[in-house]
C-alpha positions in Angstrom: -1.3 -11.1 -41.8 1.3 -9.8 -39.4 3.2 -6.7 -40.4 6.7 -7.1 -41.6 9.3 -6.0 -39.0 11.7 -3.3 -40.2 15.2 -2.8 -38.9 17.3 -5.6 -37.4 17.5 -8.9 -39.3 15.7 -11.6 -37.3 15.6 -15.3 -37.5 12.7 -16.8 -39.5 9.3 -17.0 -37.8 8.0 -20.5 -37.5 4.4 -20.8 -38.6 4.1 -24.3 -37.1 6.6 -24.8 -34.4 4.9 -28.1 -33.2 5.6 -29.8 -36.4 9.2 -28.9 -36.5 11.9 -31.0 -34.8 13.9 -29.2 -32.2 17.1 -29.7 -34.1 15.8 -27.5 -36.9 15.5 -24.4 -34.7 17.9 -21.8 -35.8 19.1 -19.6 -32.9 18.7 -15.9 -32.9 22.1 -14.3 -33.8 22.9 -11.3 -31.7 24.4 -8.1 -33.0 27.3 -6.0 -31.9 26.4 -3.9 -28.9 27.5 -2.3 -25.6 29.8 -4.4 -23.5 28.8 -2.6 -20.2 26.7 -5.5 -19.0 29.6 -6.6 -16.8 31.7 -4.8 -14.2 35.1 -6.3 -13.7 34.1 -9.5 -15.5 31.2 -10.1 -13.1 27.7 -9.6 -14.3 25.7 -6.9 -12.4 22.6 -7.6 -10.4 19.4 -6.8 -12.3 18.2 -3.3 -11.7 15.4 -3.0 -14.3 11.9 -2.5 -15.3 9.2 -4.7 -16.8 7.9 -4.0 -20.3 4.3 -5.0 -19.3 1.3 -4.8 -21.6 3.3 -5.4 -24.8 3.4 -9.1 -25.7 0.9 -10.0 -23.1 -1.9 -7.4 -22.8 -3.1 -6.2 -19.4 -5.6 -3.4 -18.7 -3.2 -1.1 -16.9 -0.2 -0.9 -19.3 -2.4 -1.3 -22.4 -5.3 0.8 -21.2 -5.5 2.7 -24.5 -6.2 -0.5 -26.4 -8.6 -1.8 -23.9 -10.6 1.4 -23.7 -10.9 1.6 -27.5 -12.8 -1.7 -27.8 -15.4 -2.2 -25.1 -17.5 -5.2 -24.3 -21.2 -5.2 -25.3 -22.1 -4.1 -21.8 -20.0 -1.0 -22.2 -17.2 -2.1 -19.8 -13.6 -2.8 -20.6 -12.3 -6.3 -21.1 -10.5 -7.7 -18.1 -7.8 -9.7 -20.0 -6.2 -10.4 -23.4 -8.5 -13.4 -24.0 -11.6 -11.2 -23.8 -10.0 -8.4 -25.8 -9.0 -10.8 -28.6 -12.6 -12.1 -28.8 -13.8 -8.5 -29.3 -11.2 -7.7 -31.9 -11.9 -10.8 -33.9 -15.6 -10.3 -33.7 -15.2 -6.7 -35.0 -12.5 -7.6 -37.5 -10.1 -5.2 -35.8 -6.9 -7.3 -35.4 -5.0 -4.4 -37.1 -5.3 -2.6 -33.7 -3.3 -5.3 -32.0 -0.6 -5.2 -34.7 -0.3 -1.4 -34.4 0.0 -1.7 -30.7 2.8 -4.3 -30.9 4.7 -2.1 -33.4 4.4 1.2 -31.6 4.2 0.4 -27.8 8.0 0.1 -27.3 11.0 1.2 -29.4 14.7 1.6 -29.4 14.5 5.1 -27.9 12.7 3.6 -24.9 15.6 1.2 -24.4 18.1 4.0 -24.6 16.2 6.0 -22.1 16.0 3.0 -19.8 19.7 2.8 -19.9 20.2 6.5 -19.3 18.1 6.3 -16.2 20.7 4.1 -14.5 18.9 0.8 -15.1 20.7 -2.2 -16.5 18.0 -4.7 -17.4 14.5 -5.2 -18.9 12.0 -7.9 -18.1 9.9 -8.9 -21.0 6.7 -10.7 -20.2 5.2 -12.7 -23.1 2.5 -15.3 -23.6 3.0 -18.8 -25.0 1.1 -17.8 -28.2 3.9 -15.3 -29.1 6.2 -18.4 -29.4 3.7 -21.1 -30.5 0.5 -19.5 -31.7 -2.9 -20.6 -30.5 -3.4 -24.1 -29.2 -4.0 -26.9 -31.7 -7.8 -27.2 -31.2 -8.2 -23.6 -32.3 -10.1 -22.6 -29.1 -7.7 -19.8 -28.1 -8.4 -16.4 -29.6 -4.8 -15.3 -29.3 -2.8 -13.9 -32.2 0.6 -15.6 -32.9 3.3 -16.6 -33.3 5.1 -13.3 -33.1 8.7 -14.1 -32.2 9.9 -11.2 -34.3 9.0 -8.9 -31.5 11.1 -10.8 -29.0 14.0 -10.8 -31.5 13.7 -7.0 -31.8 13.7 -6.5 -28.0 16.8 -8.7 -27.6 18.6 -6.8 -30.4 17.8 -3.5 -28.8 19.0 -4.7 -25.5 22.3 -5.8 -27.0 22.7 -2.4 -28.7 22.0 -0.4 -25.5 23.9 -2.6 -23.1 20.9 -3.9 -21.2 20.3 -7.4 -19.8 17.1 -9.2 -20.6 15.0 -11.5 -18.5 12.6 -13.5 -20.7 9.5 -14.1 -18.7 6.9 -16.7 -19.8 4.0 -14.8 -18.4 1.2 -16.9 -19.8 1.5 -20.7 -20.0 -0.6 -23.1 -22.0 -3.8 -23.8 -20.0 -2.9 -20.9 -17.6 -1.0 -21.1 -14.4 -3.9 -19.4 -12.5 -7.4 -18.1 -13.1 -6.2 -14.4 -13.1 -5.6 -11.9 -15.9 -1.7 -11.9 -15.7 -1.6 -15.3 -17.4 -3.7 -14.0 -20.3 -7.2 -15.2 -19.3 -9.3 -14.2 -16.3 -11.8 -16.8 -15.4 -14.8 -16.1 -13.2 -15.8 -17.7 -11.0 -12.2 -18.9 -10.2 -13.5 -22.4 -9.7 -13.7 -22.7 -13.5 -10.0 -23.1 -13.5 -8.2 -26.1 -11.8 -4.5 -26.5 -11.5 -4.8 -29.6 -13.7 -5.8 -27.2 -16.5 -2.1 -26.1 -16.6 -0.5 -28.0 -19.5 2.9 -28.7 -18.0 4.3 -30.7 -21.0 3.4 -28.0 -23.5 4.9 -25.4 -21.2 8.2 -27.2 -21.0 8.3 -27.4 -24.8 7.7 -23.7 -25.2 10.6 -23.0 -22.7 12.9 -25.3 -24.8 12.0 -23.4 -28.0 12.8 -20.0 -26.4 16.0 -21.3 -24.7 17.3 -22.8 -28.0 16.5 -19.6 -29.9 18.4 -17.2 -27.6 21.1 -19.4 -26.2 23.8 -17.4 -27.9 22.6 -14.0 -26.9 24.8 -12.5 -24.3 22.1 -10.0 -23.3 19.7 -12.7 -22.3 20.8 -13.4 -18.7 17.6 -14.8 -17.2 14.6 -17.1 -18.0 11.5 -17.2 -15.9 9.6 -20.5 -16.3 6.1 -19.0 -15.5 4.5 -16.1 -13.7 2.5 -16.1 -10.4 1.5 -19.7 -10.3 -1.7 -20.2 -8.3 -1.2 -21.3 -4.6 -3.8 -24.0 -5.4 -1.0 -25.9 -7.3 0.4 -28.5 -4.9 3.8 -27.6 -3.7 5.3 -31.0 -4.7 3.8 -30.7 -8.2 5.2 -27.2 -8.6 8.7 -28.4 -7.5 8.7 -31.2 -10.0 7.7 -28.9 -12.8 10.5 -26.5 -11.8 13.0 -29.4 -11.7 12.0 -30.4 -15.3 12.0 -26.8 -16.5 15.6 -26.2 -15.3 16.7 -29.4 -17.0 15.0 -28.4 -20.3 16.6 -24.9 -20.3 20.1 -26.2 -19.5 19.9 -28.9 -22.2 18.8 -26.3 -24.7 22.2 -24.6 -24.3 21.7 -21.9 -21.7 24.5 -22.5 -19.2 24.2 -21.9 -15.4 27.2 -19.5 -15.4 25.5 -17.2 -17.9 21.7 -17.5 -17.6 19.7 -17.6 -14.3 16.6 -19.7 -14.3 13.9 -17.8 -12.3 11.4 -19.8 -10.2 8.4 -17.8 -9.0 7.2 -18.2 -5.4 3.8 -16.5 -5.4 1.6 -16.3 -2.3 3.6 -18.9 -0.5 6.2 -19.0 2.2 9.6 -18.6 0.7 11.2 -20.5 3.6 8.9 -23.5 3.2 9.2 -23.6 -0.5 13.0 -23.4 -0.3 12.9 -26.5 1.9 10.7 -28.3 -0.5 12.9 -27.3 -3.4 16.0 -28.6 -1.6 14.2 -31.9 -0.9 13.2 -32.2 -4.5 16.5 -31.4 -6.1 19.1 -32.2 -3.4 20.9 -29.0 -4.3 22.1 -30.2 -7.7 21.3 -27.0 -9.5 23.3 -23.7 -9.6 22.3 -20.6 -11.4 18.7 -20.5 -10.1 16.8 -18.0 -7.9 13.4 -17.6 -6.5 11.1 -14.7 -7.7 8.8 -12.7 -5.4 6.2 -10.0 -6.2 5.9 -7.6 -3.3 2.9 -5.3 -3.8 1.5 -3.3 -0.9 -1.9 -2.5 -2.3 -3.7 -5.8 -3.0 -5.7 -7.8 -0.5 -7.3 -6.6 2.7 -4.2 -7.4 4.7 -2.4 -4.5 3.0 -5.3 -2.1 3.0 -5.5 -2.3 6.8 -1.9 -1.1 7.3 -0.7 2.4 8.1 2.2 3.9 6.3 4.5 3.0 9.2 3.3 -0.6 9.0 4.1 -0.6 5.3 7.7 0.4 6.1 7.8 -2.4 8.7 6.9 -4.8 6.0 9.7 -3.6 3.8 12.0 -4.1 6.8 10.8 -7.7 7.1 11.3 -8.2 3.3 14.9 -7.1 3.8 15.5 -9.8 6.3 14.0 -12.4 3.9 16.3 -11.3 1.1 19.3 -12.3 3.2 18.2 -15.9 3.5 17.7 -17.1 -0.1 18.7 -16.3 -3.7 15.9 -14.0 -4.7 14.9 -11.5 -7.4 12.1 -9.0 -6.6 10.3 -9.5 -9.9 7.6 -7.0 -9.5 6.9 -4.1 -7.1 5.3 -0.6 -7.3 4.7 2.5 -5.3 1.0 1.9 -4.7 -0.1 1.7 -1.0 -3.2 0.4 0.7 -6.1 2.5 1.9 -4.8 2.6 5.5 -1.7 4.6 4.5 -3.1 8.1 4.8 -1.1 11.4 4.9 -0.1 12.6 8.4 3.1 14.7 8.7 3.9 13.8 5.1 1.8 14.6 2.1 0.9 11.9 -0.5 3.8 12.9 -2.7 6.3 12.9 0.2 5.0 9.5 1.4 5.6 8.2 -2.1 9.2 9.5 -2.1 10.0 7.9 1.2 8.3 4.6 0.2 10.2 4.5 -3.1 13.5 5.1 -1.3 12.8 2.5 1.4 12.0 -0.1 -1.2 15.1 0.7 -3.3 17.3 0.6 -0.3 15.9 -2.8 0.7 15.7 -4.5 -2.7 19.3 -3.7 -3.5 20.1 -6.4 -0.9 18.5 -9.0 -3.2 21.0 -11.5 -4.6 19.7 -11.1 -8.1 18.3 -7.6 -8.0 14.8 -6.3 -8.8 12.4 -5.2 -11.6 9.8 -2.4 -11.2 6.3 -2.9 -12.7 6.1 -1.3 -15.2 7.7 0.9 -17.7 4.5 2.6 -19.0 1.2 2.4 -17.2 -1.8 4.7 -17.7 -3.6 4.0 -14.5 -1.3 6.1 -12.3 2.1 7.2 -11.4 2.5 4.5 -8.8 2.8 2.0 -11.6 4.7 4.1 -14.2 8.5 4.1 -13.9 8.8 6.9 -16.5 6.6 9.3 -14.7 7.9 8.4 -11.3 11.5 9.0 -12.4 10.6 12.3 -14.0 8.9 13.4 -10.8 12.0 12.7 -8.8 11.0 9.6 -6.9 13.9 7.6 -8.1 17.5 8.7 -8.1 19.5 5.8 -9.3 22.3 7.9 -10.8 23.1 9.2 -7.4 24.3 7.5 -4.3 21.4 5.8 -2.7 20.8 7.1 0.8 20.8 4.2 3.2 17.9 4.4 5.6 18.8 3.9 9.2 17.5 1.1 11.3 13.9 1.7 12.0 13.0 2.3 15.7 12.5 -1.0 17.4 9.0 -2.3 17.3 7.2 -3.2 20.5 6.8 -6.9 21.1 3.2 -6.5 22.2 0.2 -4.7 20.7 -0.7 -2.8 23.8 1.7 0.1 23.0 1.8 1.9 19.7 4.8 1.3 17.4 7.2 4.3 17.9 7.5 4.5 14.1 3.9 5.7 13.9 4.8 9.0 15.6 7.4 9.6 12.9 4.9 9.9 10.1 1.6 10.5 11.8 0.2 12.9 14.3 0.2 11.1 17.6 -2.8 11.6 19.9 -1.9 13.8 22.8 -3.4 11.3 25.1 -3.4 7.7 23.7 -6.0 6.5 26.2 -9.6 6.5 25.0 -12.4 7.7 27.3 -16.1 7.9 27.2 -17.0 11.1 25.5 -14.1 11.0 23.1 -14.5 11.3 19.3 -13.1 8.2 17.6 -12.8 6.6 14.2 -13.2 2.9 13.6 -11.0 1.3 10.9 -12.1 -2.1 9.6 -9.7 -4.9 8.6 -9.9 -3.8 5.0 -8.4 -0.4 5.7 -11.7 1.5 5.3 -13.3 3.5 8.0 -16.9 3.0 9.2 -19.0 5.9 7.9 -22.6 7.0 8.2 -24.6 8.5 5.2 -28.2 9.1 6.1 -28.9 6.1 8.3 -26.7 3.6 6.4 -23.6 2.3 8.1 -20.8 1.2 5.7 -17.1 1.0 5.3 -16.2 2.7 2.0 -13.4 5.2 2.3 -9.7 5.1 3.4 -9.7 8.7 4.7 -11.3 10.3 7.7 -13.9 13.0 7.8 -17.2 14.1 9.4 -19.0 11.0 8.2 -16.5 8.7 9.9 -16.7 10.4 13.4 -18.4 8.7 16.3 -18.7 9.8 20.0 -18.4 7.1 22.7 -21.4 7.4 25.0 -22.1 5.5 28.2 -25.2 3.3 28.3 -25.8 4.2 31.9 -24.6 7.5 33.3 -24.0 5.9 36.7 -21.7 3.2 35.3 -18.7 5.5 34.6 -15.4 5.6 36.3 -13.8 8.8 37.6 -11.3 8.7 34.7 -13.9 7.9 32.0 -11.5 5.3 30.6 -13.0 2.6 28.3 -12.0 -0.8 29.5 -12.4 -4.4 28.3 -15.9 -5.6 28.8 -17.5 -2.1 29.1 -20.8 -1.4 27.4 -20.9 1.7 25.2 -22.9 3.4 22.5 -21.7 5.1 19.3 -23.2 8.5 18.4 -23.0 9.3 14.7 -22.7 12.7 13.1 -26.4 12.6 12.2 -27.4 12.7 15.9 -28.5 9.1 16.0 -27.0 6.0 17.6 -25.7 2.9 15.8 -28.1 0.1 16.3 -28.6 -3.6 15.4 -31.8 -4.8 13.8 -31.4 -8.5 13.2 -28.2 -8.6 11.2 -28.6 -5.1 9.8 -26.7 -2.2 11.3 -27.8 1.4 10.8 -27.8 4.8 12.5 -31.5 5.4 13.1 -31.9 5.0 16.9 -32.6 8.3 18.7 -32.9 7.0 22.2 -30.5 4.7 23.9 -31.7 1.1 24.3 -30.3 -2.4 24.2 -30.2 -2.3 20.4 -27.5 0.4 20.3 -25.5 -1.0 23.2 -22.2 -2.8 22.3 -19.8 -4.7 24.5 -16.2 -3.7 23.9 -13.7 -6.5 23.7 -10.0 -5.5 23.6 -7.3 -7.6 22.1 -4.4 -8.2 24.5 -5.0 -5.2 26.7 -7.2 -4.0 29.6 -8.1 -0.6 28.3 -8.7 1.0 24.9 -5.9 3.1 23.5 -5.2 4.9 20.3 -4.9 2.2 17.5 -6.0 -0.6 19.8 -7.7 -3.6 18.3 -11.2 -4.1 19.5 -14.3 -6.1 18.7 -17.8 -4.8 19.1 -20.5 -7.3 20.2 -24.1 -6.4 20.1 -25.8 -6.6 23.5 -29.1 -7.3 21.8 -28.0 -10.2 19.5 -24.5 -11.2 20.9 -23.2 -10.9 17.3 -20.0 -9.1 16.3 -19.8 -6.2 13.8 -17.8 -6.4 10.6 -18.0 -5.5 6.9 -20.1 -7.9 4.9 -17.0 -9.1 2.9 -18.5 -12.4 1.9 -21.2 -10.7 -0.2 -19.6 -9.1 -3.3 -22.7 -6.9 -4.0 -22.9 -5.5 -0.4 -19.5 -6.0 1.0 -19.3 -2.4 2.1 -22.2 -2.7 4.5 -21.7 -3.3 8.2 -23.6 -6.3 9.6 -23.8 -8.1 12.9 -23.9 -11.8 11.9 -20.9 -13.5 13.4 -20.8 -15.2 16.8 -17.0 -15.5 17.1 -14.1 -13.1 16.8 -11.7 -13.2 13.9 -9.7 -11.1 11.5 -12.8 -9.8 9.7 -14.3 -8.6 13.0 -11.3 -6.7 14.2 -11.6 -2.9 14.3 -8.9 -0.4 15.0 -9.7 2.6 17.2 -8.1 5.9 16.2 -8.3 9.2 18.0 -8.4 12.4 15.9 -6.2 15.4 16.2 -6.8 17.7 19.2 -8.2 20.3 16.8 -10.8 18.1 15.2 -14.3 19.2 16.2 -16.6 16.5 17.6 -20.3 16.0 16.9 -22.8 17.2 19.5 -23.5 15.0 22.5 -27.0 13.9 23.4 -28.9 15.3 26.4 -29.6 13.0 29.3 -32.7 11.0 28.7 -34.7 8.8 30.9 -34.1 6.0 28.5 -30.5 5.8 29.4 -31.2 3.0 31.8 -31.3 -0.3 29.9 -33.1 -3.2 31.5 -30.8 -6.2 32.0 -27.5 -4.1 31.8 -25.7 -4.1 35.1 -23.0 -1.7 36.0 -19.5 -3.2 36.3 -19.2 -1.9 39.8 -20.9 0.6 42.1 -19.6 4.0 41.1 -20.2 7.5 42.4 -22.4 9.4 40.0 -22.2 12.9 41.7 -19.1 15.0 41.6 -17.7 16.8 44.6 -19.3 20.0 43.6 -22.7 18.4 43.3 -22.8 18.3 39.5 -24.0 15.0 38.0 -21.2 13.4 36.0 -23.5 12.6 33.1 -24.0 16.3 32.6 -20.4 17.3 33.2 -18.5 18.4 30.1 -16.0 15.9 28.8 -12.5 16.7 29.8 -10.2 17.6 27.0 -7.5 15.1 26.1 -5.0 17.9 26.3 -5.8 18.7 29.9 -6.2 22.1 31.4 -3.5 24.5 32.4 -2.9 24.6 36.2 -5.1 21.5 36.9 -3.5 19.0 39.1 -3.5 15.4 37.7 -5.9 12.9 39.2 -4.4 10.6 41.8 -4.9 7.6 39.5 -3.3 9.3 36.5 -0.3 10.4 38.7 0.2 6.8 39.9 0.1 5.5 36.3 2.6 8.1 35.2 4.9 7.2 38.1 4.6 3.5 37.3 5.3 4.2 33.6 8.5 6.1 34.5 9.9 3.1 36.1 8.9 0.6 33.4 11.4 -1.1 31.1 9.8 0.7 28.1 10.6 4.0 29.6 14.2 3.0 30.3 14.8 2.2 26.7 13.0 5.3 25.5 16.2 7.2 24.9 17.4 4.7 22.4 14.0 4.6 20.7 13.9 8.4 20.5 17.3 8.5 18.9 16.3 5.9 16.3 13.1 7.8 15.6 15.1 11.1 15.2 17.4 9.3 12.7 14.5 8.1 10.7 12.9 11.6 10.6 16.2 13.1 9.5 16.6 10.5 6.7 13.0 11.0 5.6 13.7 14.7 5.4 16.8 14.2 3.2 14.8 11.9 0.9 12.1 14.5 0.5 14.6 17.3 0.0 16.5 15.3 -2.7 13.3 14.7 -4.6 12.1 18.3 -4.3 15.5 19.6 -5.4 15.5 17.4 -8.5 12.0 18.5 -9.4 12.9 22.1 -8.8 15.8 21.9 -11.2 13.3 21.2 -14.0 10.5 23.6 -12.9 10.2 27.0 -11.2 10.2 26.5 -7.4 6.9 27.0 -5.6 6.9 27.4 -1.8 3.9 25.6 -0.4 2.1 27.4 2.4 2.3 24.3 4.5 6.1 24.4 4.8 6.0 26.5 7.9 9.5 25.6 8.9 11.0 26.6 5.6 9.1 29.9 5.5 10.1 30.7 9.0 13.7 30.0 8.0 13.5 32.3 5.0 11.9 35.0 7.3 14.7 34.8 9.8 17.4 35.0 7.2 15.9 38.2 5.8 16.0 40.0 9.1 12.5 39.0 10.3 11.5 38.2 13.8 11.8 34.4 13.3 13.9 32.6 15.8 17.3 31.2 14.6 16.4 27.8 16.0 13.8 27.3 13.3 16.5 26.9 10.7 16.9 23.3 11.9 13.3 22.5 11.8 12.6 19.5 9.5 10.0 21.3 7.4 9.0 18.3 5.4 7.6 16.7 8.5 5.8 19.8 9.7 2.1 19.4 10.4 -0.2 20.9 7.8 -2.6 23.5 9.3 -6.1 22.4 8.3 -9.1 24.7 7.9 -12.1 23.4 9.9 -15.2 22.5 8.0 -18.1 24.8 8.3 -20.6 22.1 9.0 -18.6 20.7 11.9 -17.7 24.1 13.4 -21.4 24.9 13.8 -21.9 22.1 16.2 -22.5 22.9 19.9 -20.2 22.0 22.7 -17.0 22.6 20.8 -13.6 23.6 22.3 -11.8 25.7 19.7 -8.0 25.4 19.7 -6.0 28.3 21.1 -4.6 30.3 18.2 -1.5 31.0 20.3 -0.7 27.4 20.9 2.5 26.1 19.2 2.2 24.2 15.9 2.5 20.5 16.0 5.8 19.4 14.5 7.7 16.2 14.2 10.4 17.2 16.7 8.7 18.5 19.8 12.0 19.5 21.3 12.7 22.1 18.6 11.3 25.5 19.6 9.1 27.0 16.9 7.1 30.2 16.5 3.4 30.1 17.3 1.5 29.7 14.1 -2.1 30.5 13.6 -4.0 29.1 10.6 -6.3 31.5 8.8 -9.9 30.5 9.1 -12.9 31.4 7.1 -14.8 34.5 8.1 -17.9 33.6 10.1 -20.4 35.3 12.4 -17.9 34.9 15.3 -15.8 37.8 14.0 -12.9 38.4 11.7 -10.4 35.7 10.9 -7.1 35.8 12.8 -4.0 36.8 10.9 -1.5 34.2 9.7 1.7 34.7 11.8 5.1 33.1 11.5 5.2 33.4 7.7 6.4 36.1 5.3 3.2 38.1 4.9 2.1 38.5 1.2 -0.3 41.0 -0.2 -3.5 40.8 2.0 -6.4 39.1 0.3 -9.8 38.3 1.3 -10.2 34.6 2.2 
């Protein structure tokens, strides 16, 4: 039996709702509470948080329950359906009742209100209202309307608005876990499995029960309906759902009916909805869920590209009545730290989303209040760590630097948060990283070539090598149609053996030669989109995404170019050490590979170019630029992009300044609760402190945006032992976000090695000397 609910008096719980006429439903009677739900007689937009994992169990918010009862194979259940089967089999339903009674309480609602929020979104399954389906095939436990009653009463008492969210419909609105049951393979579920008539009746029961509750200001008719549901079918269901809720007594001026638009174009769905209803309804809005961490489309984006997406979302919010029903701080694999640390990136990302979503006509809800899988999903922890500051004036982020209309040039926003390559052009002999469409970099372990990690290191480094030493331009630039080889860190070349790709070839031949195809450009640049076509098989390289067991492996099995085959070329920092280069071998000449054009293979001093050391991307002091490079620089100076460079630089500086303020605000709020700790990487802040105490620091460093200062990195021992390495000059100025701001030369301490003692760390207040 269900435990008796203590505290607020609730309406009777109906054991058999189906057998009861709708006229017999007694509405829930609200209690006296806070009247701060309105401002000047107008109800505020929702600014709230979802209470996920309470009345519809999901592995993230309810991880403690899922991890306590494992499947026979030792793994956690993936949805509430599986967990209920386990609990019933082990006669442990008491664990569910304990979870429902202890997961959320009145103090949580009071804390939500004290954080500056004004609403809660309560997801629940149909079984909470109706119990299991009549045939007895559902393992769910219900009805349990007393918990919804309790939440509504707490909201009334604390002055919070409530959005009742039917998160799981009879039959399921998709084959995924958020509706209560995850079905695999997904083909087991069909959109006709969704029982629309039963869903409408559940909505009517809930609307009738809470029609007199002033705290209930929203009703969501479903959650994340599958894109497989035909658009006209979904519109007809929404039309009937709005009618049922209105006829049950929830008026349009008091309760908003929320219509989810999931994995669909909001513009197209809005047109279909207008065609279906003719604009006869008021008090409705669309619901979108904007996550930046699911699907390969998001994993392949950089941090700047994530901010661009937020900018696009802002424009969409101005077109339609929308509530952002779910969002989080999680980012895809491609959003790696550059000038900002992970924590600072999270602060800027949180601020950018808050600034954007406040433009929504009906507000937003964060997912979720309590989540044990990470701070990116947990509002309580994120708020305590200073990522949200709703009680203060929200800093309005300036307009982002204008994006280029083509993909030839890099987005100027990239240089705000990432270390730009000193020379964006890619040359033969350069060390590069290759990022796949899913945001993971190609890596080599042993001889296996896979795409597994979202960060870059030694395993992800490749050196571009010419297939023919004579087929090289004077400038070594890699152009569209060139043939090149990729030298891995293990000293072998990437090669194709049928469809399999590995790094086991020691001598260059046609198996390790790849034709470089560039997207919308004539030459390869930093972050250019390229396709690698095997010269041996004419197939394109890509992760084996279609095979779930081996989707990390790189294969060459496609004869055409598409999204899966697209690779992003990235250049490392100028201080990154490259793998060794191969010696010239007689096998460099590949039968059947012709040079693009006759080219001079001997330098003016008689040195063969194939043996000449690769020129540094930073150039050499005192060396005159090549005639071709000088001509390109002169042409770039007269280009339209250069003419508008001043405006772009100003917008970029504004963005950097705003990002600094966001980071400083978060750090100051955290420092108020804990003793301040000065990280070693904050070079600008340390230099400022040094100058203020009478040190030798320049006064100009006081204006250095220290939060965007590059972090000195200690080189890895295994890489530094490679031959042919140009070590960075210790006296060179540190890389910072504002290149125009003069800074003191900073040298990073290195490990002691056979080359001599480590250089001292300058530019910082010197603590007690310690051995490294």
